[in-house]
N, C-alpha and C positions, 0 to 999 in steps of 0.2 A: 931609366927602361933600358932593358938585357936588347941587344937586337934583335933575339929569336920572339922574345914579350911582342914586343912592336911588328912583327910582323906574322906575329901568328895568331890565330882568332878562332874561335869556337864551330865545331862544325854543324849543331843543333843549331843555332844561331843561323849561322851564312844558308844554311839550303831552308828552301822557299819552294813548297807544294802546295797547286794550284790544280785546280778543278773547275774546267772552262766546258766551252758550249756554245757554237754559235751564236753571232748578230749578224745586225742588217752590215758594217759595215768589216767589223773583225771578230776575233771571238773572243767573250764577254764570260772575266773572273765568276762563278759560283761562289768562291770559296779558296782560303788560304790561310796557311798553318806551318807551324814547323815540325819535323821528327821528333821522336821520344831519344829514340837513339841510332847513332851513326857510326862506332868502333866499328862494327863486323863490317864498314868499307872503310874507317881513315884510321884506325886504331883505339884501344885502349884510351890513350887521353881520352877521345872527341875533338883532339886539335887538326886545323891545317896550318899548312904553315908558307910560307910564302909572297904572300897575300898582302895588299889593303884596299879596305872597301869591299872587300867581297860576296859576291852574294851570288849562289848556285840555284837559279830556279828550277825546276822540277814542274813539269804542267804533261796533264792528263788528260784527253777526250773525257767527257763527261756519262759519253752512254757504251763507247767503246774503248777504251784506256787508250788510247793510241799514246804513248811520252811521247817526252823532248824537254830535250836540257836542254839550255845554255846559260854559260858563265862569263861574269863582269865584274871586272874590280876597276883600283882607281891605281893601283902600280901593281907591279908583280917586279920578286927579290931576283939580282941578278946571282945566279952562280956562283960560287967560292967552293973551291976543292969539293968536300963531300956536302955541304948545304946549300941546297937545291929545292923549288917548288916543289911541293907535290902537283904528280902529274895525274889533277882532279877529273877528269877526262879517263885515265885509264881504271884509276880507281874505280867507276861509274860502268866502264864496260862488264865488269864482272861482273854486275847487276840488270842491266838494262839492256834487252836487243837492240840492235842495231839503230834501229827506221830512229831510235830517241835522241841517234844526233848529228841528221836529217838539218837540214836548213827551216832556219823560221819561218820566211816565204813557204816551204814544201808544208808543216806540219799546221799554219793556219788554213790554206788550203784543203787539207787532212780532214780539218775537221770542219770545213764550211761546205762539204763537201756535198751536194745533190742526195748520194743515195743515205745520209743518215738518216731519213726519216723513215728509209726502211730500215735501219734495222730492230733486233728483236734480240733479248739474251736468251744462250743454247735452253738445252733442256727443257724443260715444263716447268708452270708455273704451279708453287705446288702450297703455294697461301698467298693473300691479299689484304692487305689492314689499311687503315686511317690512322694519324694522330694529327690531332690540330687542325682538321680541317684537308688533313695533305695526305697523298695518298699511298700506299707504296706497295712493292712487289718482289717476295722471298722465287727464284730461276733456281733449280736441281737439276744438273747434266753431269753426265760421267768423265772423269780427267779424259779418256778416249776417245772422249770430241777434238778433233781438229783448232771446232772454236774457241774451245774454252782455254785448251794449251794458245793457245794466240793471248787471250783475254788473260790469262794468269801468265802466261811470259813475259808482259807489259807492266803489269802489276804488282807482280811479287818481291817490287824492291820492298814495299810496303814492311813484309814483316820481317825483316833485318830493320827498320825505322820504327817495330812497334810491337815488336812479340823479342820478349828479351829470351837470348839464344834460342830464336825461331831458325828454322834453316828452311830456304823455298824449298819446294818442289823439283823436281827431275820428272823432265817430263817429254825423254829420250828411252822413258826404260820401255819393256815390251809391252802390245795390247793388254796383255792381261795382268801384268800386274796394274796399269795404269785402271783398265776396271772396276778396280778394286777401290779406286776413289773416284767419292763423290762433291763435286763444287756446288755451293750453295752463294748467290749475285742477289746482295740486297741493291735495289733501285729505288727509286723514285718515279711516280707516277708524274709527268709535270707537264706543263703545258707548251707545245714546243713555238724559240721565240719566234724559229720564220718558218715558209711553211717549207725548206728543208730539211730540219731539225729536226735533232730525234726527240722521242717524249721520255727517254729514258737517261737520269739521271743518278752516276755512283751511291752506294750507301758503307757498302760493306761487301766482306766474305768471310767465306767460310768454308776447310776442307774437312772432310767423316773419310777413314779409311776402313775396311772390313778386315777382322782381324780374328782367325780361323779358332773356331770355339769347337774344344770338343770333349765331344757328347755319347758317352758308351751308351748303347739302351740295354740295361741290362738281364728284359723280361727272353732277350733271345740270348744260349750259349754261344762266345768266341770261339768262328773255325775260322782257321787262313783260309785265304782263296787263291786258285791259283790260276787270275785273270791275264791278262797281257798287259805288258808295260812298255811304256804308256798307255792308255786306254785306248781304242780306236777314235771315242767320243771325247770330244774335248770339254771340259767340266770347267763351267764358266766360277765364277767368286758368288756371284749371286746368287747359284744353290745348293753354296754352305750356309753350311749352322757357323753364327757368326759372331762373334764380339764387335758394335759397330764404335770407332773411336773420333772425338771432335779431337782433329790433330793442329789445326790455329783457327784462329777467330779472332774477327777483325770487328770494327766499326770503325768508319773514320771520326775525325774528333769533333769533327763542325755538328755529327748527330749524336754523337754520344751524351749519355743517360735520359734521355727520350724515350724508351719502350725496345729499340729495335733489336737490342742483343738478346733479350727475353724474347721476344718474335719470331726472332731467327733458334735459337734456341729450339723453345716448343717445335717450329715446324722439324727438327732435324729430329726430337726427343718422337713425335709424333708417327716421322716414318720409320722407326723404329716401331713401336704399337703396331703399325699396318704390313709390319714384312712380318714375318712367321718364320724366316728366316734368321733374323736377330735373334739372339738371344738377352743381352745385355747393350745400356750406353756407358760407356767412360770416355775418359778427358784425358786426354796426353800433357802433363807436367802443366796445368793449372795454376795461372799467377793470381795472388788474393784479389785483384777487381774479379775476375771468371769467377773467385769461388764463392764470389755476392753473387753474384748472376745468377749462377749453379743453384745456389739454395736459394735465391729468393724463388727463383721456377721452376724446383722440382717443392718446395714447404708449399706453394700454390696448388703444385700440381694431385701432392699428397694427401695433404690438410683437408679434404670433404673424401676422401675416406676412412682413411684417421676418424674422424667427430663422425659416417656412416657408423663401423662398426664401432663404436663406443671404446677405443684402442684409451686404456688410463693404464696405472699400477693400481694391483690391487696390494690397498693398508696392512690386511693382514690373511699372508700365504698361507698360515697353517692352517690344515686341514681339522689339527685339533688342537686349541687355543689354549690346555694343557701344560702343555709338551711346546712348549716356542724355542727356539734355535739363533746359533746367531750363522749359519750353514739353509742358507735356504733356495732351493734349483729356480735357476728362473724362468722355468715355465709355470712355477706358481705365479709368478710374478706381473707377466709379460703371456697373454694370449700369442706366442710364437709361430704357432701354422698357422694364424689368421695372419701374422705380420709376411711369413714366408706366402702365402699367395700372392696377398697386395703388390710384395716389389715382386716377385714375382709379373702378374699381371702386370705392371707397369714398368719393366726393366731397365729397373735403376738398382744398380751396380753397388752390391754388398757394405759398400764402406758406406762410401752416398747415402744408400740408405739406410743406415746402421745412424747415422749423423742426423739427418733431418725427421730420424722418429724419436732420437734426443730430447732434439727442438722441440718438437710436438707435444711429450710428454711432461717435458719443463715450464714451458704453456700452458697448459689445462690445470697445473697448479697456483690458488689465487696466486696475486703477486705479493701481499702482507706476510707468508708461508715462504717465500723462500731471499733467497738470502740482500738483494736489491731492494725489497723491502719492508725490507730492515727483522729478520727474520733472527731472532738467540740463538745464533752458533755455538754459542759452549752450552745452553742448557739441552739444542737436539743431541752434542756429542754423549752427552748424559742422556737421554733416556733414549735417543737408538729410537725401537721403532717401536718403545713403551711410552711414546706421546700420548696423548691422551684428542690431541685433534689429528683426521683420519691425514691431512689433507697435509699434518706434520710428515707424521712415519711415509706419507708420498713422495713426500721429498728424499726424505732419509735414503728412504729406497730407491729412488732414481741418482741420490751422487755416488752410490754403493754401487747401482748397475754400471753407469760412467765409470768410477772408479777398474770396473772391471776389467771396459775393454779398452780405458786404457793400460790397464796393467795386462792383460791380453799383447796392444799390439809394440809394447816395450817391455818386451818380459827378461830379453837376455842383457836390457842393460838395469833394469833394476835388483833383477838375484846379484847380481853384485855390489849391493847395498847392504848394511845393516836395516833389519827391519824397522828398529825407527827412523833412520833415515828413508824409507820407502813409501813410510806411510805420511812422512811430511812430504817426499815426492808429489805422490800422489792424491795430496791433501791441496795443493799447491798448487797443481797440474789441473784435478777436475774445478777448482775455483778458476780461472783463469778461460775454461772453455768455459764453464757458467758467462762467465762477463762478454765471453764471444757472442755467445746467441741472446743477451739482453742486449747486447748493439743490435743486432739480425734484429728484431724485434720494434724498434725501434725505426729502423731502417722501410721495415714492415709498411707501419703504420705509416711513414712518412709519404712513401710510397701509395697504400691507399689512398691516402686523404689527394695526393697528388692525381693520380688518376680521377678519381669522381672530384674535385674543382676542373679537371678536363672534360671530362661529363656533362657540367654543370654547364661547361662554357660554351658544349660541342652544342648543345641544346637552347642555352638562348639565344646562339649565334642565328640553328634553326629556327628558332622565333622570330628576332629581329628579321630574318633574313622573308619566312612566312607573310609577318607585318607587311615588309613592304612593299612581299610580289603583290597583296592584298590592296592598301592603296594606290601602288602603280596604274595596276587595272582599272580601280576608280576613278582614279583621272584619267586612266583614257577613256572613259566611261561618258565621262560629262563632256571631257573636250572632244568625243564623235558626237555628244549630244548639241553641242553649244554649235558645231562648224554644222552639220545637220539643219540649227536652226535660224543659222546664217544664208542657210541657199532656200527658205523656205518662199515665198513668193510672203510678203507682208498682206494682212487680212486689207 
């Protein structure tokens, strides 16, 4: 092994993130985990040179997120020429506030502080929910709030650890800019471990910002105005028509996979529905896992509305059956006006809405008529819209509608191909899209079964508690009777 390999370690393994809360003597660990990425801090290779047995402990107080860094190692490399150990503290100082580098006794004293019991997340309570008998709250506040800035500055290193290409927010911008941002904190409401401890424990957070939406009033003729500039009255971001964009979205690893992400996304979506100045909800550069979460949430939001309006593909779109042609207006296949009304009412961005609509329409076709269910694809290509089974015709039209969307999205690339290559590319792509939807259907079914099992478990637990309570009450009454009888004088 070379000297470099002997003195080099994986940065992701070396960093240990810990969430702590007060206990009787000193802070107690609630959860511990490693980062997914460290390249923004330690370089593309995510290696740290110059140490043996390196451990970088990064602790956070569960309620107010106060951080603390402690670096330990067995041996440190002695610098030779240009080869010297990585300055770990120097690298971390760009991502953590100065208080993170205080002494361990000072950090532990701060965590055990008697004022902790007064801590309440900043802003207003937006949503409360329960999972497996544990209670959670989502709080929303403007980034212009100094308390929000404090929490975010303490915790934003998580963006670098878990959001690929994520960038921590600047909290030094003018108030007008900060006021465009809203931060959503997810906390678990816990039983305080000590009389002076907080009842809040961090689960995750998300940030959103308002993006001005140009909406021209076509009922009025545009006329120039010669008002003063800047205007005498301050125009606040919340007063302007906007798109709301989710910028960062993070549920901590110990809490992932249990429904917190969907609850947080649905809370943000409800904010859009409740605010008449917000036109659409969008997402900034989502990764694959967030796409699945978003698709799941939007599908369950829109599916009841699609069912209510009986949205499905018209298998026979011709007004005159004797004049069947290959070219069919989309409006003959789908109720476009109704779909537009649903989209605008639920403020779903057009591309995402088309994606969910496409998924729903596929799900309305029986499985036996789809490729996954064994549909005869060769026969489908021959019969096309002339199939005897209306669901076969719906499936044919579904594939044509999906190809139409894909062609519009990638037209500049596809028009450079030969016609045969273009058809083959579209056929392969629509098959991949369909496979993706089928996987999501499986995920949705698993989610429904998991939620049903959780509900049954919660009901069973509640029934056990009720039976235990009744039994306890009966036993208490019996004990009381026996005690009273013992005190009565004997006849």
